[in-house]
VMD Tcl script that draws the C-alpha trace (Angstrom):
set ca {
  {16.78 9.38 -3.90}
  {13.36 7.78 -3.50}
  {11.47 8.31 -0.23}
  {8.20 6.72 0.80}
  {5.37 9.05 1.78}
  {4.74 9.79 5.45}
  {1.66 8.29 7.08}
  {-1.32 9.85 5.33}
  {-4.64 10.61 6.99}
  {-7.46 10.84 4.46}
  {-10.58 13.00 4.84}
  {-12.63 9.88 5.74}
  {-10.31 9.15 8.70}
  {-8.47 6.25 7.03}
  {-4.72 6.25 7.63}
  {-2.24 4.88 5.09}
  {1.27 3.69 5.84}
  {3.83 2.61 3.24}
  {6.77 0.28 3.85}
  {9.49 -0.87 1.50}
  {10.14 -4.63 1.44}
  {12.31 -4.60 -1.70}
  {14.85 -7.43 -1.96}
  {17.71 -8.26 -4.31}
  {17.09 -11.66 -5.81}
  {19.74 -12.22 -8.49}
  {22.84 -10.27 -9.43}
  {21.85 -6.66 -10.04}
  {18.10 -7.38 -10.16}
  {15.51 -6.68 -7.50}
  {11.95 -7.53 -6.60}
  {10.30 -4.28 -5.60}
  {7.61 -4.65 -2.97}
  {5.94 -1.67 -1.35}
  {3.36 -2.66 1.24}
  {0.41 -0.34 1.72}
  {-1.29 -0.73 5.09}
  {-4.37 1.04 6.38}
  {-5.77 1.81 9.82}
  {-9.52 2.22 10.13}
  {-10.82 5.26 12.03}
  {-13.36 3.19 14.00}
  {-10.75 0.79 15.42}
  {-8.99 1.44 18.67}
  {-5.21 1.34 18.97}
  {-4.64 1.97 15.25}
  {-4.32 -1.64 14.09}
  {-2.71 -1.72 10.62}
  {-4.24 -3.99 7.95}
  {-2.28 -4.98 4.86}
  {-4.27 -3.50 1.99}
  {-2.09 -3.87 -1.09}
  {1.38 -4.89 -2.23}
  {2.83 -2.87 -5.09}
  {5.24 -5.25 -6.81}
  {7.58 -5.36 -9.77}
  {10.06 -8.15 -10.58}
  {13.37 -7.95 -12.39}
  {14.25 -4.31 -11.77}
  {17.88 -3.31 -12.30}
  {19.45 -1.30 -9.49}
  {19.76 1.72 -11.79}
  {15.96 1.77 -12.18}
  {14.93 1.11 -8.55}
  {14.00 4.67 -7.57}
  {12.15 5.51 -10.77}
  {10.21 2.21 -10.75}
  {9.17 2.65 -7.11}
  {7.95 6.15 -7.92}
  {6.00 4.82 -10.94}
  {4.31 2.19 -8.73}
  {3.32 4.82 -6.16}
  {2.09 7.18 -8.87}
  {-0.09 4.43 -10.35}
  {-1.47 3.62 -6.88}
  {-2.29 7.30 -6.30}
  {-3.98 7.59 -9.68}
  {-6.01 4.38 -9.70}
  {-6.59 3.20 -6.11}
  {-6.31 6.23 -3.85}
  {-9.55 7.82 -5.16}
  {-11.39 4.64 -4.10}
  {-9.81 4.76 -0.63}
  {-10.87 8.39 -0.25}
  {-14.58 7.59 -0.58}
  {-16.57 8.46 2.54}
  {-17.92 4.92 2.79}
  {-14.62 3.08 2.29}
  {-13.74 2.47 5.99}
  {-17.13 0.85 6.65}
  {-17.00 -1.20 3.44}
  {-13.48 -2.37 4.29}
  {-14.60 -3.44 7.76}
  {-17.53 -5.43 6.34}
  {-15.30 -7.15 3.76}
  {-12.68 -7.95 6.40}
  {-15.31 -9.45 8.71}
  {-16.74 -11.54 5.88}
  {-13.24 -12.96 5.23}
  {-13.15 -11.85 1.63}
  {-10.28 -13.47 -0.29}
  {-8.10 -10.37 -0.49}
  {-7.83 -10.08 3.29}
  {-6.51 -13.55 3.90}
  {-2.86 -13.74 4.89}
}
mol new
graphics top color blue
foreach p $ca { graphics top sphere $p radius 0.5 }
foreach p [lrange $ca 0 end-1] q [lrange $ca 1 end] { graphics top cylinder $p $q radius 0.2 }
display resetview
C-alpha cells in the first residue's frame, strides 16, 4: 500500500510536507493530486506554502498506488535537487514577495 513520505527537513532548512487530495471522479477512475507544501527556515511558526501539485487524471483504482509512487519518484528526480540548493529558501521568499504567478492561489 502506498504511503506518503513523512515531513522532510532538507540540509538548507526547508521542510517539505506531502498531502494526498486524490478524488474519484467517474466510475473506477480517479484524479490523483498530491500537494507538496514547504516551510521556509526563516519564517516563524512554520507557515506552509503550497509549492507544487503532482497530478494525474483518469487513473484506474488498480493503478492508484503505482501511479502515486511514479509521481513522487519523478518529483524526487527532477524537482527535489532544485529545492535542496542552499539558496532556494531565499529565492523562494523573494519570488513569493514579488507575487510571481506560481504563488497565486
